[in-house]
TILUM-772131 format. One record per residue (C-alpha): z, x, y; residue in one letter; residue number from 1. Coordinates in Angstrom, 1 decimal. Example, Ala and Ser with C-alpha at 12.3 -4.5 7.8 and 13.67 -1.06 7.14 Angstrom:
2
PT     up   east  north aa   i
PT    7.8   12.3   -4.5  A   1
PT    7.1   13.7   -1.1  S   2
This chain:
495
PT     up   east  north aa   i
PT    0.0    0.0    0.0  M   1
PT    0.9    2.8    2.3  K   2
PT   -2.5    4.5    2.0  N   3
PT   -4.5    1.3    1.9  K   4
PT   -3.1   -0.4    5.0  Y   5
PT   -2.3    1.2    8.4  K   6
PT    0.8    0.5   10.2  T   7
PT    0.8   -1.4   13.5  K   8
PT    1.7    1.8   15.3  Q   9
PT   -1.2    3.6   13.8  Q  10
PT   -3.6    0.9   14.8  L  11
PT   -2.3    0.8   18.4  Q  12
PT   -2.7    4.6   18.6  K  13
PT   -6.3    4.5   17.3  E  14
PT   -7.0    1.7   19.8  L  15
PT   -5.7    3.8   22.7  E  16
PT   -7.8    6.8   21.6  E  17
PT  -10.9    4.6   21.3  T  18
PT  -10.4    3.2   24.8  K  19
PT  -10.0    6.8   26.1  K  20
PT  -13.1    7.9   24.4  R  21
PT  -15.1    4.9   25.8  V  22
PT  -13.8    5.8   29.3  A  23
PT  -14.8    9.4   28.8  E  24
PT  -18.3    8.3   27.6  L  25
PT  -18.6    5.9   30.5  E  26
PT  -17.7    8.7   33.0  K  27
PT  -20.0   11.1   31.3  S  28
PT  -22.9    8.6   31.6  E  29
PT  -22.1    8.0   35.3  S  30
PT  -22.0   11.8   35.9  D  31
PT  -25.3   12.1   34.1  W  32
PT  -26.9    9.3   36.2  K  33
PT  -25.5   11.0   39.4  Q  34
PT  -26.9   14.3   38.3  A  35
PT  -30.2   12.7   37.4  E  36
PT  -30.3   10.9   40.8  E  37
PT  -29.4   14.2   42.6  A  38
PT  -32.1   16.0   40.7  L  39
PT  -34.6   13.3   41.6  K  40
PT  -33.7   13.5   45.3  K  41
PT  -33.8   17.2   45.2  S  42
PT  -37.3   17.2   43.6  E  43
PT  -38.4   14.6   46.3  E  44
PT  -37.0   16.8   49.1  W  45
PT  -38.6   19.9   47.9  Y  46
PT  -41.9   18.2   47.2  R  47
PT  -41.8   16.8   50.8  S  48
PT  -41.3   20.3   52.1  I  49
PT  -44.2   21.6   50.0  V  50
PT  -46.5   18.8   50.9  E  51
PT  -45.8   19.0   54.6  S  52
PT  -46.0   22.8   54.8  S  53
PT  -48.4   24.4   57.1  H  54
PT  -49.2   27.0   54.4  A  55
PT  -51.4   26.2   51.4  G  56
PT  -49.2   26.3   48.3  I  57
PT  -50.5   26.6   44.7  M  58
PT  -49.2   27.1   41.2  V  59
PT  -51.4   29.0   38.8  V  60
PT  -50.9   29.4   35.0  D  61
PT  -51.3   32.6   32.9  E  62
PT  -55.1   31.9   32.7  N  63
PT  -55.7   31.8   36.5  F  64
PT  -56.0   28.0   36.4  R  65
PT  -54.5   25.7   39.0  F  66
PT  -51.7   23.5   37.9  T  67
PT  -50.7   22.3   41.4  Y  68
PT  -51.9   22.5   45.0  V  69
PT  -50.6   20.9   48.2  N  70
PT  -52.6   19.1   50.9  D  71
PT  -52.8   22.1   53.1  E  72
PT  -54.4   24.1   50.3  F  73
PT  -56.9   21.4   49.8  I  74
PT  -57.7   21.5   53.6  R  75
PT  -58.2   25.2   53.5  I  76
PT  -60.6   25.2   50.6  L  77
PT  -62.4   21.9   51.6  G  78
PT  -62.4   20.5   48.1  Y  79
PT  -60.8   17.3   46.6  Y  80
PT  -57.7   17.8   44.5  R  81
PT  -59.4   16.7   41.4  K  82
PT  -62.1   19.4   42.0  E  83
PT  -59.4   22.1   42.0  I  84
PT  -56.7   21.3   39.4  I  85
PT  -57.5   23.0   36.1  G  86
PT  -60.1   25.3   37.7  E  87
PT  -60.0   29.1   37.6  D  88
PT  -58.6   30.4   40.9  F  89
PT  -61.0   33.4   40.9  R  90
PT  -64.0   31.0   41.2  G  91
PT  -63.0   30.3   44.8  F  92
PT  -63.0   33.9   45.9  L  93
PT  -65.8   36.0   47.3  D  94
PT  -67.0   38.9   45.0  K  95
PT  -65.2   41.6   46.9  E  96
PT  -61.8   39.7   46.5  S  97
PT  -62.1   38.7   42.9  Q  98
PT  -61.4   42.2   41.4  E  99
PT  -58.5   42.8   43.8  L 100
PT  -56.7   39.5   43.2  V 101
PT  -57.2   39.7   39.3  Q 102
PT  -55.8   43.2   39.2  D 103
PT  -52.7   42.3   41.2  R 104
PT  -52.3   39.0   39.3  Y 105
PT  -52.3   40.7   35.9  I 106
PT  -50.0   43.5   37.0  R 107
PT  -47.5   41.0   38.5  R 108
PT  -47.6   38.9   35.3  Q 109
PT  -46.6   42.1   33.3  K 110
PT  -43.7   42.6   35.7  G 111
PT  -45.1   45.6   37.5  E 112
PT  -44.3   46.0   41.2  K 113
PT  -47.2   45.1   43.3  V 114
PT  -47.2   44.1   47.1  P 115
PT  -46.2   40.4   47.3  P 116
PT  -48.3   40.0   50.4  R 117
PT  -52.0   40.9   51.0  Y 118
PT  -55.3   39.7   52.4  E 119
PT  -58.6   38.6   50.8  F 120
PT  -61.4   36.1   51.4  S 121
PT  -62.1   32.7   49.9  I 122
PT  -65.3   30.6   50.0  I 123
PT  -64.9   27.1   51.1  R 124
PT  -66.9   24.2   49.6  K 125
PT  -69.2   24.2   52.6  D 126
PT  -69.9   27.9   51.9  G 127
PT  -67.9   29.3   54.9  E 128
PT  -66.0   32.5   54.2  K 129
PT  -62.4   32.4   55.4  R 130
PT  -59.9   35.2   55.5  Q 131
PT  -56.4   34.4   54.1  V 132
PT  -53.1   36.0   53.5  E 133
PT  -51.3   35.3   50.2  I 134
PT  -47.6   35.7   49.4  S 135
PT  -46.8   35.1   45.7  S 136
PT  -44.1   35.4   43.0  T 137
PT  -43.8   34.8   39.3  V 138
PT  -41.4   32.3   37.7  L 139
PT  -40.9   31.3   34.1  K 140
PT  -40.9   27.6   32.9  T 141
PT  -38.3   26.2   30.5  L 142
PT  -40.7   27.0   27.7  K 143
PT  -40.9   30.7   28.8  G 144
PT  -44.3   30.5   30.2  E 145
PT  -45.3   32.5   33.4  N 146
PT  -46.4   30.6   36.5  R 147
PT  -47.5   32.2   39.7  T 148
PT  -46.4   30.3   42.8  I 149
PT  -48.1   31.4   46.0  A 150
PT  -48.6   30.3   49.5  Q 151
PT  -51.8   31.0   51.5  I 152
PT  -52.2   31.1   55.3  L 153
PT  -55.7   30.9   56.9  D 154
PT  -55.7   33.9   59.2  I 155
PT  -59.5   33.8   60.1  T 156
PT  -58.9   32.8   63.7  E 157
PT  -55.9   35.1   64.0  L 158
PT  -58.0   38.1   62.8  K 159
PT  -60.7   37.2   65.3  K 160
PT  -58.2   37.0   68.1  T 161
PT  -56.6   40.3   67.0  I 162
PT  -60.1   41.9   66.9  K 163
PT  -60.9   40.6   70.4  K 164
PT  -57.6   41.9   71.7  L 165
PT  -58.1   45.3   70.3  R 166
PT  -61.6   45.5   71.7  E 167
PT  -60.3   44.3   75.1  S 168
PT  -57.5   46.9   74.9  E 169
PT  -60.0   49.6   74.0  Q 170
PT  -62.2   48.6   77.0  R 171
PT  -59.3   48.5   79.4  F 172
PT  -57.8   51.7   78.1  R 173
PT  -61.2   53.4   78.5  S 174
PT  -61.3   52.1   82.1  V 175
PT  -57.8   53.3   82.8  V 176
PT  -58.3   56.6   81.1  E 177
PT  -61.5   57.4   83.0  N 178
PT  -60.4   56.0   86.3  A 179
PT  -60.6   58.3   89.3  N 180
PT  -57.3   56.8   90.6  D 181
PT  -53.9   57.8   89.2  A 182
PT  -52.3   55.0   87.3  I 183
PT  -48.8   54.9   86.0  Y 184
PT  -46.2   52.5   84.6  I 185
PT  -42.5   53.1   85.3  I 186
PT  -39.2   51.4   84.6  N 187
PT  -35.6   52.5   85.3  P 188
PT  -35.7   54.9   82.3  Q 189
PT  -38.7   56.8   83.8  G 190
PT  -42.4   57.0   83.6  L 191
PT  -43.7   55.2   80.5  Q 192
PT  -47.4   55.8   80.9  Y 193
PT  -49.7   58.0   83.0  V 194
PT  -53.5   58.4   82.8  N 195
PT  -55.3   61.8   83.1  P 196
PT  -55.9   61.3   86.8  A 197
PT  -52.2   61.0   87.4  F 198
PT  -51.7   64.4   85.7  E 199
PT  -54.6   65.8   87.8  E 200
PT  -53.3   64.6   91.1  I 201
PT  -49.7   65.8   90.5  N 202
PT  -50.4   69.0   88.4  G 203
PT  -48.0   68.1   85.7  Y 204
PT  -49.0   67.5   82.1  S 205
PT  -48.1   64.3   80.3  S 206
PT  -45.6   66.2   78.0  E 207
PT  -43.7   67.4   81.2  E 208
PT  -43.9   63.9   82.7  I 209
PT  -42.5   62.1   79.6  Y 210
PT  -39.7   64.6   79.1  S 211
PT  -36.1   63.6   79.9  E 212
PT  -35.8   66.2   82.6  D 213
PT  -38.7   64.9   84.7  F 214
PT  -37.7   62.9   87.8  N 215
PT  -40.3   60.6   89.5  F 216
PT  -38.5   61.0   92.8  W 217
PT  -39.1   64.7   92.8  D 218
PT  -42.8   64.0   93.3  L 219
PT  -42.2   62.1   96.6  I 220
PT  -41.9   64.1   99.8  H 221
PT  -38.2   64.1  100.9  P 222
PT  -39.0   62.5  104.2  E 223
PT  -40.7   59.5  102.4  D 224
PT  -38.1   58.8   99.7  V 225
PT  -36.0   56.6  102.0  Q 226
PT  -39.1   54.5  102.9  M 227
PT  -39.9   53.9   99.2  V 228
PT  -36.3   53.0   98.4  K 229
PT  -36.2   50.6  101.4  E 230
PT  -39.3   48.9  100.0  R 231
PT  -37.7   48.5   96.6  E 232
PT  -34.6   46.9   98.1  K 233
PT  -36.7   44.6  100.2  A 234
PT  -38.6   43.6   97.1  Q 235
PT  -35.4   42.8   95.2  K 236
PT  -34.3   40.6   98.1  R 237
PT  -37.5   38.6   97.6  G 238
PT  -39.0   39.7  100.9  E 239
PT  -42.8   39.9  101.2  K 240
PT  -43.9   43.4  101.7  I 241
PT  -47.4   44.9  101.7  P 242
PT  -48.4   45.9   98.2  S 243
PT  -50.4   48.9   99.6  R 244
PT  -49.1   51.7  101.7  Y 245
PT  -49.3   55.5  102.2  E 246
PT  -46.8   58.2  101.5  L 247
PT  -46.8   62.0  100.8  R 248
PT  -46.3   63.6   97.4  I 249
PT  -45.7   67.2   96.4  I 250
PT  -47.7   68.4   93.4  S 251
PT  -46.5   71.0   90.9  K 252
PT  -48.1   73.9   92.9  D 253
PT  -46.2   72.8   96.1  G 254
PT  -49.1   71.3   97.9  K 255
PT  -48.4   68.2  100.0  I 256
PT  -50.9   65.4   99.4  K 257
PT  -51.3   62.1  101.2  I 258
PT  -51.7   59.2   98.7  V 259
PT  -52.4   55.5   99.1  E 260
PT  -50.1   53.6   96.7  L 261
PT  -50.5   50.1   95.4  A 262
PT  -47.8   48.6   93.1  T 263
PT  -47.4   45.4   91.1  V 264
PT  -44.4   44.2   89.0  N 265
PT  -45.4   43.7   85.4  I 266
PT  -41.9   43.2   83.9  G 267
PT  -41.1   40.1   82.0  E 268
PT  -37.9   37.9   82.3  K 269
PT  -36.5   40.0   85.2  G 270
PT  -37.3   43.3   83.6  E 271
PT  -37.9   46.0   86.2  A 272
PT  -41.2   47.5   85.2  Q 273
PT  -43.8   48.5   87.8  V 274
PT  -47.5   49.6   87.5  M 275
PT  -48.7   51.7   90.3  G 276
PT  -52.1   53.1   91.4  I 277
PT  -52.3   56.3   93.4  L 278
PT  -55.3   57.4   95.3  R 279
PT  -55.5   60.9   96.9  D 280
PT  -56.6   60.2  100.5  V 281
PT  -55.7   63.7  101.8  T 282
PT  -59.3   64.7  102.6  E 283
PT  -60.1   61.2  104.0  R 284
PT  -57.1   61.4  106.3  K 285
PT  -58.1   64.8  107.5  R 286
PT  -61.7   63.7  108.1  A 287
PT  -60.3   60.6  110.0  E 288
PT  -58.2   62.9  112.2  E 289
PT  -61.2   65.0  112.9  K 290
PT  -63.3   62.0  113.8  I 291
PT  -60.5   60.6  116.0  K 292
PT  -60.1   63.9  117.7  K 293
PT  -63.9   64.2  118.2  S 294
PT  -64.2   60.6  119.3  L 295
PT  -61.4   61.2  121.8  K 296
PT  -63.2   64.2  123.2  E 297
PT  -66.4   62.2  123.5  K 298
PT  -64.6   59.3  125.2  E 299
PT  -63.1   61.8  127.7  V 300
PT  -66.6   63.3  128.2  L 301
PT  -68.2   59.9  128.6  L 302
PT  -65.5   58.8  131.1  K 303
PT  -66.3   61.9  133.0  E 304
PT  -70.0   61.2  133.0  V 305
PT  -69.5   57.7  134.3  H 306
PT  -67.1   58.9  136.9  H 307
PT  -69.5   61.6  138.1  R 308
PT  -72.4   59.2  138.1  V 309
PT  -70.4   56.8  140.2  K 310
PT  -69.3   59.5  142.6  N 311
PT  -72.9   60.7  142.9  N 312
PT  -74.1   57.2  143.7  M 313
PT  -71.4   56.8  146.2  Q 314
PT  -72.5   60.1  147.8  V 315
PT  -76.1   58.7  147.9  I 316
PT  -74.8   55.4  149.4  S 317
PT  -72.9   57.4  152.1  S 318
PT  -76.1   59.5  152.9  L 319
PT  -78.1   56.3  153.2  L 320
PT  -75.5   54.9  155.4  N 321
PT  -75.4   58.1  157.5  L 322
PT  -79.2   58.1  157.7  Q 323
PT  -79.3   54.3  158.6  A 324
PT  -77.0   55.0  161.6  S 325
PT  -79.8   57.0  163.1  R 326
PT  -82.6   54.4  162.5  I 327
PT  -83.5   52.2  165.4  E 328
PT  -86.3   50.2  163.7  D 329
PT  -84.9   47.0  162.3  K 330
PT  -87.2   46.7  159.3  K 331
PT  -86.6   50.3  158.3  A 332
PT  -82.9   49.8  158.8  L 333
PT  -82.9   46.7  156.6  E 334
PT  -84.7   48.6  153.8  S 335
PT  -82.1   51.4  154.0  F 336
PT  -79.3   48.8  153.8  K 337
PT  -80.9   47.0  150.9  A 338
PT  -81.2   50.3  149.0  T 339
PT  -77.6   51.1  149.8  Q 340
PT  -76.5   47.8  148.2  R 341
PT  -78.6   48.4  145.2  R 342
PT  -77.0   51.9  144.7  V 343
PT  -73.6   50.3  145.2  H 344
PT  -74.3   47.7  142.5  S 345
PT  -75.2   50.4  140.0  M 346
PT  -72.2   52.5  141.0  A 347
PT  -70.0   49.5  140.3  L 348
PT  -71.3   49.4  136.7  V 349
PT  -70.3   52.9  136.1  H 350
PT  -67.0   52.4  137.8  D 351
PT  -66.2   49.4  135.5  R 352
PT  -67.2   51.5  132.5  L 353
PT  -65.1   54.5  133.7  Y 354
PT  -62.0   52.2  133.8  K 355
PT  -62.8   50.4  130.5  S 356
PT  -61.6   51.2  127.1  E 357
PT  -64.9   50.1  125.6  D 358
PT  -67.9   52.0  126.6  F 359
PT  -70.4   49.9  124.7  A 360
PT  -70.0   46.7  126.6  T 361
PT  -69.0   45.7  130.2  L 362
PT  -66.7   42.7  131.1  D 363
PT  -69.0   41.0  133.6  F 364
PT  -66.3   38.6  134.9  N 365
PT  -64.6   41.4  136.8  Q 366
PT  -68.0   43.0  137.8  Y 367
PT  -69.3   39.8  139.4  I 368
PT  -66.1   39.4  141.3  E 369
PT  -66.4   42.9  142.7  Q 370
PT  -70.0   42.7  143.6  I 371
PT  -69.5   39.3  145.3  S 372
PT  -66.7   40.6  147.4  T 373
PT  -68.7   43.6  148.4  H 374
PT  -71.8   41.6  149.4  L 375
PT  -69.7   39.2  151.6  L 376
PT  -68.2   42.2  153.3  R 377
PT  -71.6   43.7  153.9  F 378
PT  -72.7   40.4  155.5  Y 379
PT  -69.7   40.1  157.7  R 380
PT  -71.1   37.2  159.7  D 381
PT  -71.2   35.1  156.6  K 382
PT  -67.7   35.8  155.2  M 383
PT  -66.1   32.8  157.0  E 384
PT  -69.0   30.4  156.5  K 385
PT  -70.3   30.9  153.0  V 386
PT  -68.2   30.7  149.8  K 387
PT  -69.2   32.2  146.5  I 388
PT  -68.2   30.1  143.5  Q 389
PT  -68.1   31.6  140.1  K 390
PT  -68.2   30.0  136.6  D 391
PT  -68.1   32.8  134.1  I 392
PT  -66.5   32.6  130.7  K 393
PT  -65.7   35.8  128.9  N 394
PT  -69.1   37.3  129.1  V 395
PT  -69.4   40.9  127.8  F 396
PT  -72.8   42.7  128.3  I 397
PT  -74.4   45.6  126.5  D 398
PT  -74.4   48.8  128.7  I 399
PT  -78.2   48.9  128.5  N 400
PT  -78.5   45.4  130.1  K 401
PT  -75.5   45.9  132.5  A 402
PT  -77.3   47.9  135.3  V 403
PT  -80.4   45.6  135.3  P 404
PT  -78.3   42.5  135.5  L 405
PT  -76.1   44.0  138.2  G 406
PT  -79.2   44.6  140.3  L 407
PT  -80.6   41.1  139.6  I 408
PT  -77.3   39.5  140.8  I 409
PT  -77.2   41.8  143.8  N 410
PT  -80.8   40.8  144.8  E 411
PT  -80.4   37.1  144.3  L 412
PT  -77.0   36.7  146.0  V 413
PT  -78.2   39.0  148.9  S 414
PT  -81.3   36.9  149.3  N 415
PT  -79.2   33.7  149.6  S 416
PT  -76.8   35.3  152.0  L 417
PT  -79.7   36.6  154.1  K 418
PT  -82.0   33.6  154.2  H 419
PT  -80.3   30.4  153.0  A 420
PT  -77.8   29.9  155.8  F 421
PT  -79.4   30.6  159.2  P 422
PT  -77.8   29.7  162.6  D 423
PT  -74.2   30.1  161.3  D 424
PT  -74.8   27.3  158.8  K 425
PT  -72.0   26.8  156.3  K 426
PT  -72.6   26.6  152.6  G 427
PT  -71.9   27.7  149.1  E 428
PT  -73.5   30.1  146.5  I 429
PT  -72.8   29.4  142.8  K 430
PT  -72.9   32.1  140.1  I 431
PT  -72.9   30.6  136.6  K 432
PT  -72.9   32.9  133.6  F 433
PT  -72.4   31.6  130.0  H 434
PT  -73.3   32.7  126.5  K 435
PT  -74.3   30.2  123.9  K 436
PT  -74.7   31.6  120.4  D 437
PT  -76.7   34.7  120.9  S 438
PT  -78.3   33.6  124.2  Q 439
PT  -77.1   34.4  127.7  Y 440
PT  -77.7   32.0  130.5  E 441
PT  -77.4   33.2  134.2  L 442
PT  -77.9   30.8  137.0  E 443
PT  -77.6   31.6  140.7  I 444
PT  -78.0   28.8  143.2  S 445
PT  -77.1   27.9  146.8  D 446
PT  -77.0   24.7  149.0  N 447
PT  -78.8   26.3  151.9  G 448
PT  -82.1   25.4  153.5  I 449
PT  -84.0   25.9  150.3  G 450
PT  -86.8   28.0  149.0  F 451
PT  -90.2   27.4  150.7  P 452
PT  -92.3   24.9  148.6  E 453
PT  -95.6   26.9  149.2  D 454
PT  -94.1   30.2  148.2  L 455
PT  -94.3   31.7  144.7  D 456
PT  -91.2   33.9  144.3  F 457
PT  -93.1   36.2  142.0  R 458
PT  -95.7   36.9  144.7  K 459
PT  -93.6   37.2  147.8  T 460
PT  -94.0   40.3  150.0  P 461
PT  -90.2   40.9  149.5  S 462
PT  -89.5   44.0  147.4  M 463
PT  -86.3   42.3  146.2  G 464
PT  -88.0   39.4  144.4  M 465
PT  -90.5   41.8  142.9  H 466
PT  -87.6   43.9  141.7  L 467
PT  -85.9   40.8  140.1  V 468
PT  -89.0   39.9  138.2  S 469
PT  -89.4   43.5  136.9  S 470
PT  -85.7   43.7  135.9  L 471
PT  -85.9   40.4  134.0  V 472
PT  -88.8   41.7  132.0  D 473
PT  -86.8   44.9  131.4  Q 474
PT  -84.1   42.9  129.5  I 475
PT  -86.8   40.8  127.7  N 476
PT  -85.6   37.7  129.6  G 477
PT  -87.2   34.7  131.3  E 478
PT  -86.7   33.5  134.8  I 479
PT  -87.6   30.2  136.4  K 480
PT  -86.9   28.6  139.8  L 481
PT  -85.7   25.0  140.1  D 482
PT  -86.1   24.0  143.7  R 483
PT  -84.4   20.5  143.7  K 484
PT  -82.0   19.4  144.7  P 485
PT  -81.1   23.0  145.7  H 486
PT  -82.8   26.2  144.8  P 487
PT  -81.6   27.5  141.5  S 488
PT  -82.7   30.7  139.7  F 489
PT  -82.2   30.4  135.9  Q 490
PT  -82.4   33.5  133.8  I 491
PT  -82.1   33.5  130.0  T 492
PT  -82.1   36.5  127.6  F 493
PT  -81.0   37.3  124.1  Q 494
PT  -78.1   39.4  123.0  E 495
């Protein structure tokens, strides 16, 4: 009975153990489901990463055949997925790349050390050759089979860009290396680059310049060091300063050279790095000084010439005046006086040029003011009765035209003063002189008794009017007389 039937206590104990085992099994099943769920999520997560990767990802078996490719890999090759899976990887490479990839693939499968990253070329479906970079590793499956997992980046455009950058760098380096100007790059640690012209202008070799003992400030003339430092301080304060300036440097052989320096800050993110271009202008400055000295001498000489011409003409005028005092014939006397006025008008031109800073042109505003005043003084009886009005706007005349124009104005104003206002008649003479574009316009008019209707001013017995016509031709100008409402002589000529 004892062996055949279990006691109540035994049955209760077995029941407890059974319940415990069931609980353990339930917990184990729950843990398994959680692990399975976690594995599934993990797989989805990694698959999402692989599928959204910007690199083409592939898995290849021991026979070079694709077992997996992501979307980016499909885009790089240009095929559909079904056209790739199961196919030999080598069939998508150009001939030059097949041997390289096969060799490294086999060696890697054997466990040999080969570079994990290298470049080769693929052929897309459309026949275009693209350059790619591959990074790969070998993993074993649960069954112990080798699988190569690799990612591929299309670097075709990057390689083209790098090639262009290198070509550009070579071109610019060639320009810099062969430049006549000295070019350098400097930062707080010292000179970082100098071209051959920099070595030549300073006399130091690049080895000396790049050495720790070399100090850039030793190149600059001691009297110019402060100026350069003040420029640096101003630049740091954000002030606008000229990028180009001159200073003196001392070459290795002790010679002082004048250089023109242009600088530009090429540092990034506040980095203090400056590129400078030096040009030796020593000979040019010396030549400029010689030219300035020579020009100054010529200016002094030219001033002296004008001064002597003016003095000589004043002497002639005085002689004419002296001779006129002995002439009793009125016509002869008037001829002497007219000649004296003409000489004076020419002397005034040389006087203005003597006092001017510019010997090429004459300010006619002041000249006309002087000649008008002189003529009124000469015709004393007209001073209180006739006014000379002037309308002149910044007219400057070439020296070759100044003397003829001075004589023309002298003759026409003298003619008005002499004939237009008889019997103490009051009136006004107007001198208008303007420039429009490249054309000068001179107009001299009066409100006197008028020019005789039956008289051609070009054919008068008066020497003065003949002289005016001749002088207008001399300056390649044109003259016309407008008789109404008042006589007006209009002269035009080109610059």
